[in-house]
N, CA, C and O of each residue as an XYZ file, in Angstrom:
772
protein
N     -19.234    -17.763     23.606
C     -19.227    -16.325     23.444
C     -17.946    -15.727     24.016
O     -17.329    -14.882     23.366
N     -17.532    -16.135     25.195
C     -16.321    -15.589     25.806
C     -15.092    -15.972     24.997
O     -14.158    -15.181     24.868
N     -15.090    -17.207     24.442
C     -13.951    -17.667     23.651
C     -13.769    -16.763     22.428
O     -12.646    -16.375     22.103
N     -14.880    -16.426     21.748
C     -14.819    -15.549     20.578
C     -14.299    -14.174     20.938
O     -13.511    -13.588     20.196
N     -14.739    -13.657     22.081
C     -14.290    -12.349     22.525
C     -12.794    -12.371     22.815
O     -12.076    -11.442     22.444
N     -12.310    -13.445     23.489
C     -10.881    -13.552     23.779
C     -10.070    -13.639     22.498
O      -9.012    -13.019     22.394
N     -10.553    -14.405     21.513
C      -9.839    -14.518     20.241
C      -9.788    -13.167     19.550
O      -8.750    -12.789     19.007
N     -10.915    -12.422     19.563
C     -10.957    -11.103     18.934
C      -9.992    -10.142     19.604
O      -9.263     -9.418     18.926
N      -9.980    -10.129     20.923
C      -9.067     -9.246     21.654
C      -7.622     -9.645     21.382
O      -6.773     -8.783     21.156
N      -7.337    -10.953     21.403
C      -5.974    -11.403     21.108
C      -5.580    -11.003     19.697
O      -4.443    -10.593     19.463
N      -6.515    -11.119     18.746
C      -6.230    -10.732     17.360
C      -5.917     -9.254     17.243
O      -5.005     -8.863     16.515
N      -6.683     -8.418     17.971
C      -6.425     -6.984     17.954
C      -5.059     -6.649     18.553
O      -4.325     -5.818     18.019
N      -4.729     -7.301     19.660
C      -3.426     -7.053     20.295
C      -2.303     -7.472     19.365
O      -1.335     -6.733     19.185
N      -2.425     -8.668     18.765
C      -1.386     -9.132     17.831
C      -1.271     -8.211     16.629
O      -0.162     -7.917     16.184
N      -2.406     -7.746     16.089
C      -2.371     -6.826     14.960
C      -1.609     -5.561     15.337
O      -0.790     -5.067     14.562
N      -1.883     -5.037     16.535
C      -1.179     -3.845     16.984
C       0.308     -4.064     17.141
O       1.107     -3.207     16.765
N       0.693     -5.216     17.699
C       2.120     -5.531     17.855
C       2.782     -5.647     16.494
O       3.850     -5.078     16.266
N       2.138     -6.397     15.574
C       2.722     -6.548     14.238
C       2.814     -5.206     13.535
O       3.802     -4.934     12.852
N       1.801     -4.360     13.689
C       1.831     -3.055     13.047
C       2.989     -2.222     13.581
O       3.699     -1.580     12.807
N       3.188     -2.226     14.915
C       4.281     -1.465     15.498
C       5.635     -1.990     15.040
O       6.491     -1.212     14.618
N       5.838     -3.300     15.117
C       7.112     -3.896     14.719
C       7.365     -3.671     13.243
O       8.470     -3.295     12.850
N       6.350     -3.897     12.423
C       6.522     -3.761     10.977
C       6.837     -2.341     10.571
O       7.724     -2.116      9.748
N       6.123     -1.372     11.135
C       6.397      0.013     10.770
C       7.755      0.452     11.286
O       8.396      1.307     10.674
N       8.203     -0.103     12.380
C       9.520      0.257     12.898
C      10.614     -0.315     12.003
O      11.653      0.320     11.821
N      10.394     -1.523     11.433
C      11.414     -2.151     10.611
C      11.341     -1.715      9.161
O      12.375     -1.579      8.507
N      10.141     -1.491      8.645
C       9.972     -1.210      7.234
C      10.525      0.159      6.883
O      10.578      1.060      7.720
N      10.942      0.300      5.615
C      11.396      1.589      5.129
C      10.259      2.596      5.219
O      10.443      3.741      5.631
N       9.071      2.131      4.818
C       7.854      2.918      4.968
C       7.868      4.231      4.227
O       8.827      4.558      3.529
N       6.795      4.981      4.386
C       6.678      6.254      3.685
C       7.583      7.314      4.301
O       8.058      7.160      5.426
N       7.816      8.383      3.560
C       8.640      9.477      4.088
C       8.010     10.093      5.336
O       6.811      9.932      5.567
N       8.798     10.788      6.131
C       8.279     11.419      7.357
C       7.120     12.372      7.051
O       7.135     13.086      6.048
N       6.131     12.370      7.922
C       4.992     13.269      7.802
C       3.849     12.731      6.952
O       2.745     13.274      6.988
N       4.099     11.672      6.187
C       3.059     11.137      5.301
C       1.923     10.522      6.107
O       0.753     10.722      5.783
N       2.259      9.779      7.150
C       1.217      9.115      7.943
C       0.254     10.145      8.533
O      -0.957      9.925      8.538
N       0.776     11.260      9.028
C      -0.085     12.300      9.585
C      -0.957     12.914      8.492
O      -2.132     13.203      8.717
N      -0.374     13.111      7.303
C      -1.149     13.662      6.191
C      -2.267     12.721      5.777
O      -3.370     13.167      5.461
N      -1.989     11.408      5.776
C      -3.021     10.435      5.431
C      -4.185     10.491      6.417
O      -5.347     10.358      6.032
N      -3.859     10.691      7.694
C      -4.911     10.786      8.714
C      -5.785     12.020      8.522
O      -6.932     12.045      8.967
N      -5.241     13.052      7.854
C      -5.972     14.299      7.646
C      -6.442     14.483      6.203
O      -6.925     15.558      5.846
N      -6.308     13.449      5.370
C      -6.632     13.574      3.950
C      -8.122     13.772      3.706
O      -8.503     14.529      2.813
N      -8.956     13.114      4.472
C     -10.405     13.217      4.276
C     -10.993     14.294      5.180
O     -10.371     14.738      6.145
N     -12.206     14.694      4.835
C     -12.885     15.762      5.563
C     -13.592     15.280      6.824
O     -14.369     16.026      7.418
N     -13.331     14.031      7.241
C     -13.989     13.472      8.419
C     -13.081     12.430      9.067
O     -12.203     11.872      8.409
N     -13.292     12.173     10.346
C     -12.474     11.158     10.999
C     -12.836      9.761     10.484
O     -13.959      9.519     10.041
N     -11.867      8.856     10.552
C     -12.059      7.491     10.068
C     -11.728      6.493     11.154
O     -10.982      6.791     12.087
N     -12.293      5.306     11.022
C     -11.806      4.202     11.836
C     -10.639      3.608     11.071
O     -10.694      3.475      9.849
N      -9.596      3.256     11.780
C      -8.363      2.781     11.153
C      -8.040      1.373     11.631
O      -8.074      1.077     12.825
N      -7.727      0.518     10.672
C      -7.273     -0.829     10.971
C      -5.977     -1.041     10.218
O      -5.886     -0.694      9.040
N      -4.972     -1.602     10.871
C      -3.697     -1.848     10.215
C      -3.111     -3.180     10.627
O      -3.284     -3.631     11.759
N      -2.422     -3.796      9.700
C      -1.719     -5.044      9.978
C      -0.449     -5.077      9.145
O      -0.409     -4.567      8.026
N       0.583     -5.684      9.706
C       1.869     -5.788      9.017
C       2.324     -7.235      9.039
O       2.288     -7.901     10.074
N       2.752     -7.707      7.875
C       3.404     -9.006      7.776
C       4.897     -8.719      7.725
O       5.382     -8.140      6.752
N       5.638     -9.121      8.770
C       7.070     -8.843      8.818
C       7.858     -9.930      8.085
O       7.265    -10.842      7.510
N       9.171     -9.839      8.102
C      10.039    -10.749      7.355
C       9.793    -12.210      7.743
O       9.747    -13.071      6.864
N       9.635    -12.504      9.015
C       9.406    -13.873      9.465
C       8.104    -14.411      8.892
O       8.045    -15.546      8.419
N       7.073    -13.596      8.937
C       5.785    -14.021      8.398
C       5.859    -14.186      6.879
O       5.208    -15.068      6.320
N       6.646    -13.346      6.213
C       6.790    -13.453      4.761
C       7.507    -14.744      4.381
O       7.168    -15.375      3.380
N       8.492    -15.134      5.176
C       9.178    -16.393      4.896
C       8.218    -17.570      5.063
O       8.311    -18.557      4.333
N       7.302    -17.468      6.017
C       6.315    -18.529      6.198
C       5.372    -18.605      4.999
O       4.827    -19.670      4.708
N       5.177    -17.495      4.309
C       4.293    -17.458      3.138
C       5.032    -17.763      1.837
O       4.485    -17.565      0.752
N       6.254    -18.238      1.940
C       7.090    -18.488      0.762
C       6.387    -19.377     -0.273
O       6.450    -19.093     -1.469
N       5.726    -20.435      0.170
C       5.035    -21.337     -0.753
C       3.936    -20.633     -1.519
O       3.749    -20.872     -2.712
N       3.200    -19.754     -0.826
C       2.118    -19.024     -1.470
C       2.674    -18.087     -2.542
O       2.112    -17.978     -3.632
N       3.774    -17.417     -2.227
C       4.380    -16.497     -3.184
C       4.897    -17.235     -4.410
O       4.714    -16.780     -5.539
N       5.542    -18.371     -4.187
C       6.079    -19.119     -5.324
C       4.944    -19.651     -6.194
O       5.108    -19.771     -7.408
N       3.796    -19.970     -5.597
C       2.637    -20.412     -6.380
C       2.119    -19.272     -7.259
O       1.485    -19.519     -8.285
N       2.384    -18.038     -6.864
C       1.966    -16.871     -7.635
C       2.921    -16.519     -8.750
O       2.704    -15.533     -9.455
N       3.974    -17.299     -8.930
C       4.894    -17.055    -10.037
C       6.254    -16.531     -9.624
O       7.149    -16.439    -10.465
N       6.441    -16.184     -8.358
C       7.729    -15.682     -7.894
C       8.600    -16.865     -7.522
O       8.142    -17.747     -6.797
N       9.821    -16.918     -7.982
C      10.737    -18.014     -7.682
C      10.811    -18.232     -6.174
O      10.924    -17.276     -5.408
N      10.747    -19.508     -5.747
C      10.684    -19.833     -4.310
C      11.874    -19.265     -3.541
O      11.692    -18.738     -2.444
N      13.075    -19.357     -4.082
C      14.258    -18.804     -3.409
C      14.171    -17.281     -3.356
O      14.499    -16.662     -2.344
N      13.728    -16.695     -4.451
C      13.635    -15.249     -4.543
C      12.512    -14.711     -3.646
O      12.627    -13.619     -3.089
N      11.427    -15.484     -3.511
C      10.274    -15.043     -2.731
C      10.668    -14.725     -1.296
O      10.273    -13.690     -0.759
N      11.435    -15.595     -0.679
C      11.819    -15.385      0.723
C      12.777    -14.220      0.868
O      12.746    -13.510      1.873
N      13.626    -14.017     -0.125
C      14.620    -12.952     -0.041
C      14.066    -11.599     -0.457
O      14.540    -10.564      0.013
N      13.069    -11.595     -1.332
C      12.611    -10.357     -1.944
C      11.839     -9.449     -0.994
O      12.016     -8.232     -1.036
N      10.995    -10.006     -0.148
C      10.105     -9.186      0.663
C      10.539     -9.111      2.120
O      10.845    -10.125      2.748
N      10.560     -7.899      2.641
C      10.860     -7.683      4.045
C       9.575     -7.528      4.839
O       9.445     -8.079      5.931
N       8.623     -6.777      4.290
C       7.336     -6.607      4.963
C       6.275     -6.123      3.990
O       6.573     -5.505      2.968
N       5.044     -6.416      4.333
C       3.885     -5.867      3.635
C       2.949     -5.364      4.722
O       2.653     -6.084      5.676
N       2.487     -4.132      4.581
C       1.544     -3.597      5.559
C       0.280     -3.129      4.851
O       0.311     -2.677      3.706
N      -0.827     -3.252      5.566
C      -2.139     -2.838      5.070
C      -2.752     -1.905      6.093
O      -2.804     -2.217      7.283
N      -3.212     -0.770      5.627
C      -3.943      0.163      6.476
C      -5.262      0.474      5.787
O      -5.285      0.832      4.609
N      -6.348      0.338      6.514
C      -7.669      0.631      5.978
C      -8.300      1.715      6.829
O      -8.334      1.622      8.056
N      -8.799      2.744      6.163
C      -9.500      3.842      6.808
C     -10.944      3.786      6.308
O     -11.183      3.830      5.102
N     -11.903      3.691      7.226
C     -13.322      3.623      6.844
C     -14.030      4.868      7.374
O     -13.818      5.304      8.505
N     -14.887      5.424      6.502
C     -15.605      6.652      6.828
C     -17.099      6.366      6.979
O     -17.638      5.525      6.260
N     -17.772      7.051      7.898
C     -19.205      6.797      8.099
C     -20.069      7.265      6.919
O     -21.160      6.737      6.703
N     -19.585      8.248      6.161
C     -20.315      8.738      4.983
C     -19.274      9.030      3.889
O     -18.081      9.087      4.185
N     -19.699      9.213      2.645
C     -18.726      9.469      1.572
C     -17.787     10.627      1.936
O     -18.219     11.691      2.380
N     -16.517     10.383      1.736
C     -15.500     11.352      2.142
C     -15.093     12.261      0.988
O     -15.132     11.873     -0.180
N     -14.705     13.473      1.346
C     -14.092     14.398      0.406
C     -12.605     14.405      0.741
O     -12.219     14.725      1.865
N     -11.775     14.054     -0.230
C     -10.331     14.023     -0.022
C      -9.768     15.393     -0.387
O      -9.883     15.840     -1.528
N      -9.167     16.043      0.585
C      -8.685     17.409      0.442
C      -7.537     17.477     -0.562
O      -6.492     16.862     -0.347
N      -7.719     18.222     -1.663
C      -6.680     18.297     -2.690
C      -5.339     18.832     -2.170
O      -4.280     18.366     -2.590
N      -5.385     19.803     -1.264
C      -4.141     20.373     -0.738
C      -3.356     19.341      0.069
O      -2.129     19.293     -0.007
N      -4.063     18.521      0.837
C      -3.386     17.474      1.614
C      -2.820     16.418      0.681
O      -1.708     15.936      0.897
N      -3.574     16.048     -0.363
C      -3.072     15.070     -1.331
C      -1.840     15.625     -2.036
O      -0.883     14.888     -2.277
N      -1.851     16.906     -2.369
C      -0.687     17.538     -3.005
C       0.521     17.488     -2.070
O       1.646     17.277     -2.523
N       0.296     17.679     -0.771
C       1.399     17.615      0.199
C       1.949     16.187      0.291
O       3.158     15.997      0.429
N       1.067     15.184      0.214
C       1.515     13.788      0.240
C       2.369     13.499     -0.991
O       3.447     12.915     -0.879
N       1.890     13.904     -2.156
C       2.639     13.692     -3.403
C       3.996     14.386     -3.320
O       5.013     13.810     -3.707
N       4.018     15.620     -2.818
C       5.276     16.364     -2.702
C       6.226     15.710     -1.701
O       7.437     15.695     -1.917
N       5.679     15.164     -0.597
C       6.515     14.483      0.396
C       7.214     13.265     -0.190
O       8.399     13.046      0.062
N       6.489     12.477     -0.965
C       7.105     11.324     -1.630
C       8.157     11.781     -2.642
O       9.246     11.214     -2.722
N       7.813     12.814     -3.413
C       8.753     13.318     -4.432
C      10.043     13.825     -3.781
O      11.140     13.544     -4.264
N       9.904     14.569     -2.691
C      11.084     15.112     -2.005
C      11.980     14.003     -1.453
O      13.188     14.191     -1.309
N      11.386     12.844     -1.145
C      12.163     11.718     -0.618
C      12.695     10.815     -1.736
O      13.264      9.760     -1.455
N      12.514     11.222     -3.011
C      13.076     10.480     -4.126
C      12.203      9.354     -4.665
O      12.696      8.508     -5.412
N      10.922      9.318     -4.308
C      10.013      8.295     -4.808
C       9.487      8.711     -6.173
O       9.377      9.904     -6.459
N       9.162      7.739     -7.015
C       8.545      7.974     -8.322
C       7.052      7.738     -8.184
O       6.626      6.724     -7.629
N       6.255      8.676     -8.689
C       4.796      8.602     -8.572
C       4.205      8.149     -9.899
O       4.394      8.797    -10.929
N       3.495      7.041     -9.863
C       2.762      6.566    -11.028
C       1.288      6.577    -10.668
O       0.924      6.379     -9.509
N       0.457      6.805    -11.643
C      -0.975      6.865    -11.377
C      -1.697      5.736    -12.075
O      -1.119      5.024    -12.896
N      -2.972      5.577    -11.739
C      -3.813      4.547    -12.321
C      -3.873      4.718    -13.830
O      -4.301      5.761    -14.324
N      -3.442      3.686    -14.572
C      -3.452      3.734    -16.025
C      -4.838      3.756    -16.622
O      -4.981      4.024    -17.815
N      -5.885      3.479    -15.824
C      -7.248      3.470    -16.345
C      -7.882      4.853    -16.361
O      -8.952      5.024    -16.945
N      -7.260      5.831    -15.745
C      -7.797      7.188    -15.765
C      -7.324      7.872    -17.046
O      -6.156      7.758    -17.415
N      -8.209      8.568    -17.710
C      -7.840      9.257    -18.946
C      -8.509     10.618    -18.985
O      -9.478     10.849    -18.262
N      -8.006     11.529    -19.822
C      -8.658     12.840    -19.931
C     -10.117     12.716    -20.370
O     -10.938     13.561    -20.014
N     -10.454     11.676    -21.138
C     -11.823     11.511    -21.626
C     -12.818     11.285    -20.488
O     -13.953     11.756    -20.559
N     -12.399     10.563    -19.429
C     -13.342     10.317    -18.330
C     -13.042     11.179    -17.105
O     -13.578     10.929    -16.025
N     -12.196     12.182    -17.268
C     -11.817     13.028    -16.129
C     -12.993     13.838    -15.590
O     -13.037     14.136    -14.396
N     -13.950     14.199    -16.454
C     -15.080     15.007    -16.007
C     -16.106     14.190    -15.228
O     -16.914     14.756    -14.491
N     -16.083     12.874    -15.380
C     -17.030     12.028    -14.669
C     -16.551     11.796    -13.243
O     -15.346     11.737    -13.000
N     -17.481     11.663    -12.292
C     -17.053     11.382    -10.914
C     -16.349     10.028    -10.844
O     -16.807      9.045    -11.426
N     -15.260      9.995    -10.142
C     -14.479      8.764    -10.012
C     -14.873      8.062     -8.720
O     -14.959      8.685     -7.663
N     -15.105      6.784     -8.816
C     -15.425      6.048     -7.606
C     -14.165      5.496     -6.964
O     -14.148      5.253     -5.757
N     -13.105      5.290     -7.746
C     -11.850      4.787     -7.206
C     -10.691      5.585     -7.785
O     -10.578      5.745     -9.000
N      -9.844      6.076     -6.913
C      -8.618      6.762     -7.315
C      -7.446      5.950     -6.791
O      -7.424      5.582     -5.616
N      -6.483      5.669     -7.638
C      -5.342      4.860     -7.237
C      -4.049      5.618     -7.510
O      -3.849      6.148     -8.603
N      -3.186      5.664     -6.521
C      -1.849      6.239     -6.678
C      -0.838      5.162     -6.336
O      -1.046      4.373     -5.414
N       0.246      5.132     -7.074
C       1.316      4.163     -6.862
C       2.632      4.915     -6.807
O       2.949      5.703     -7.698
N       3.407      4.661     -5.737
C       4.734      5.248     -5.602
C       5.756      4.123     -5.526
O       5.523      3.102     -4.878
N       6.886      4.317     -6.190
C       7.991      3.361     -6.140
C       9.241      4.088     -5.680
O       9.489      5.228     -6.072
N      10.027      3.422     -4.846
C      11.334      3.949     -4.453
C      12.386      2.963     -4.925
O      12.321      1.773     -4.618
N      13.356      3.468     -5.674
C      14.374      2.604     -6.270
C      15.680      2.662     -5.488
O      16.055      3.696     -4.935
N      16.362      1.517     -5.459
C      17.733      1.404     -4.957
C      18.518      0.811     -6.129
O      18.547     -0.405     -6.320
N      19.144      1.677     -6.900
C      19.773      1.214     -8.132
C      18.686      0.833     -9.121
O      17.761      1.611     -9.354
N      18.786     -0.365     -9.712
C      17.776     -0.836    -10.644
C      16.646     -1.591     -9.986
O      15.674     -1.950    -10.649
N      16.757     -1.843     -8.671
C      15.725     -2.593     -7.957
C      14.810     -1.642     -7.189
O      15.159     -0.492     -6.923
N      13.646     -2.149     -6.845
C      12.658     -1.382     -6.085
C      12.763     -1.817     -4.623
O      12.673     -3.007     -4.321
N      12.954     -0.851     -3.711
C      13.038     -1.226     -2.296
C      11.772     -0.898     -1.512
O      11.581     -1.418     -0.413
N      10.907     -0.050     -2.052
C       9.645      0.286     -1.392
C       8.569      0.568     -2.439
O       8.831      1.196     -3.465
N       7.376      0.101     -2.167
C       6.214      0.355     -3.017
C       5.076      0.790     -2.101
O       4.850      0.188     -1.051
N       4.370      1.827     -2.498
C       3.184      2.259     -1.765
C       2.038      2.395     -2.754
O       2.181      3.031     -3.798
N       0.904      1.797     -2.423
C      -0.316      1.910     -3.220
C      -1.367      2.557     -2.326
O      -1.634      2.078     -1.224
N      -1.958      3.640     -2.804
C      -3.019      4.338     -2.086
C      -4.283      4.260     -2.935
O      -4.316      4.760     -4.060
N      -5.317      3.634     -2.392
C      -6.578      3.466     -3.100
C      -7.650      4.221     -2.322
O      -7.913      3.913     -1.159
N      -8.267      5.211     -2.966
C      -9.291      6.035     -2.322
C     -10.637      5.782     -2.982
O     -10.775      5.868     -4.202
N     -11.620      5.470     -2.157
C     -12.995      5.282     -2.607
C     -13.884      6.163     -1.742
O     -13.422      6.710     -0.741
N     -15.147      6.307     -2.111
C     -16.002      7.227     -1.349
C     -16.050      6.964      0.157
O     -16.017      7.914      0.939
N     -16.128      5.703      0.584
C     -16.280      5.438      2.016
C     -15.100      4.719      2.647
O     -15.153      4.383      3.830
N     -14.027      4.471      1.884
C     -12.837      3.885      2.495
C     -11.590      4.218      1.692
O     -11.645      4.530      0.503
N     -10.473      4.138      2.387
C      -9.164      4.389      1.797
C      -8.248      3.268      2.262
O      -8.244      2.910      3.439
N      -7.478      2.719      1.344
C      -6.555      1.633      1.670
C      -5.151      2.033      1.285
O      -4.918      2.599      0.218
N      -4.218      1.731      2.169
C      -2.806      1.990      1.938
C      -2.076      0.654      2.046
O      -2.147     -0.019      3.075
N      -1.384      0.282      0.992
C      -0.624     -0.967      0.967
C       0.834     -0.586      0.764
O       1.169      0.137     -0.174
N       1.698     -1.077      1.645
C       3.128     -0.773      1.552
C       3.916     -2.074      1.502
O       3.719     -2.971      2.321
N       4.809     -2.156      0.530
C       5.647     -3.329      0.349
C       7.097     -2.876      0.460
O       7.514     -1.927     -0.203
N       7.859     -3.564      1.303
C       9.275     -3.256      1.484
C      10.086     -4.498      1.172
O       9.707     -5.606      1.553
N      11.183     -4.320      0.491
C      12.048     -5.452      0.172
C      13.040     -5.107     -0.905
O      13.380     -3.939     -1.098
N      13.502     -6.107     -1.602
C      14.440     -5.950     -2.706
C      13.780     -6.586     -3.918
O      13.954     -7.776     -4.183
N      13.023     -5.782     -4.648
C      12.221     -6.287     -5.749
C      12.767     -5.851     -7.101
O      13.191     -4.709     -7.275
N      12.750     -6.760     -8.035
C      13.004     -6.402     -9.423
C      11.666     -5.942     -9.980
O      10.621     -6.373     -9.492
N      11.671     -5.085    -10.983
C      10.392     -4.645    -11.545
C       9.474     -5.810    -11.950
O       8.257     -5.705    -11.797
N      10.028     -6.908    -12.457
C       9.202     -8.056    -12.850
C       8.558     -8.718    -11.624
O       7.470     -9.284    -11.734
N       9.218     -8.653    -10.457
C       8.643     -9.221     -9.234
C       7.315     -8.556     -8.895
O       6.403     -9.199     -8.376
N       7.215     -7.261     -9.192
C       6.001     -6.517     -8.899
C       4.814     -7.087     -9.667
O       3.705     -7.153     -9.136
N       5.037     -7.495    -10.896
C       3.961     -8.093    -11.688
C       3.545     -9.419    -11.079
O       2.354     -9.725    -11.027
N       4.521    -10.225    -10.609
C       4.199    -11.512     -9.993
C       3.436    -11.339     -8.679
O       2.586    -12.166     -8.350
N       3.726    -10.280     -7.928
C       3.053    -10.043     -6.656
C       1.665     -9.441     -6.830
O       0.831     -9.530     -5.928
N       1.412     -8.832     -7.978
C       0.113     -8.190     -8.178
C      -0.997     -9.234     -8.126
O      -0.851    -10.362     -8.598
N      -2.100     -8.818     -7.539
C      -3.220     -9.731     -7.371
C      -3.148    -10.538     -6.090
O      -4.073    -11.295     -5.794
N      -2.066    -10.398     -5.313
C      -1.912    -11.098     -4.038
C      -1.748    -10.074     -2.923
O      -1.286     -8.959     -3.166
N      -2.123    -10.447     -1.699
C      -1.945     -9.617     -0.499
C      -2.631     -8.265     -0.625
O      -2.208     -7.308      0.023
N      -3.669     -8.156     -1.433
C      -4.367     -6.883     -1.590
C      -3.708     -5.941     -2.570
O      -4.190     -4.826     -2.768
N      -2.619     -6.360     -3.190
C      -1.945     -5.530     -4.184
C      -2.756     -5.619     -5.472
O      -3.030     -6.721     -5.946
N      -3.143     -4.486     -6.043
C      -3.960     -4.531     -7.258
C      -3.272     -5.306     -8.378
O      -2.048     -5.287     -8.507
N      -4.082     -5.987     -9.183
C      -3.579     -6.766    -10.309
C      -3.011     -5.816    -11.354
O      -3.660     -4.843    -11.737
N      -1.804     -6.101    -11.811
C      -1.144     -5.299    -12.831
C      -1.236     -6.043    -14.154
O      -0.896     -7.223    -14.237
N      -1.691     -5.352    -15.177
C      -1.709     -5.922    -16.508
C      -0.279     -5.885    -17.023
O       0.291     -4.801    -17.142
N       0.333     -7.054    -17.338
C       1.727     -7.054    -17.791
C       1.935     -6.280    -19.088
O       3.065     -5.917    -19.415
N       0.861     -6.024    -19.827
C       0.983     -5.273    -21.091
C       0.729     -3.781    -20.911
O       0.863     -3.005    -21.858
N       0.357     -3.375    -19.680
C       0.063     -1.971    -19.422
C       1.353     -1.164    -19.436
O       2.429     -1.665    -19.109
N       1.215      0.081    -19.817
C       2.343      0.999    -19.812
C       2.119      1.973    -18.666
O       1.152      2.736    -18.660
N       3.038      1.935    -17.685
C       2.946      2.863    -16.556
C       3.634      4.165    -16.952
O       4.733      4.165    -17.506
N       2.974      5.250    -16.660
C       3.543      6.550    -16.993
C       3.691      7.378    -15.725
O       2.866      7.280    -14.817
N       4.751      8.200    -15.659
C       4.883      9.052    -14.460
C       3.693      9.984    -14.347
O       3.105     10.393    -15.348
N       3.348     10.311    -13.111
C       2.239     11.244    -12.885
C       2.615     12.607    -13.420
O       3.792     12.968    -13.425
N       1.617     13.384    -13.878
C       1.924     14.725    -14.361
C       2.479     15.587    -13.231
O       2.122     15.410    -12.067
N       3.330     16.492    -13.580
C       3.959     17.361    -12.580
C       2.985     18.398    -12.082
O       3.337     19.219    -11.235
């Protein structure tokens, strides 16, 4: 029993250290976004976060190459991946004004906002159980930051990827590390203004 408790405490401490180091190194979201995310729902949440930094990503090189990303490119492409999970005790209401401020913050910092391709005007009147937002930040023709925000009734997940990615790399990474699977035949469209 004591051994399990020590492992759990050590895991929490390591997660906190990795989260601090990763967020300090990663390009991450624009200023003020993290505070807005904490205030997005109508109730407080428990928050868990972990960051895989560049060293950890290099250790995962074999796993990435097995997913279709060239082994040499895999180690060079990713700088960090971070996961933040917010859990709510009861179904949450996500404040539209706060979400609008988050979208505007990304836009002001030069990020491109893409939305879930599965949402359509035909099903807009039905209650949505999952809302997905995707932001990309470009450096020339390559992507240097990706943020995926997934909102469900009782939890919200934020996945951030930092590195030097070609658009095709994003398809190879989808389905791994909690990044939603991307249909290679899907057409991504910019979010409405």
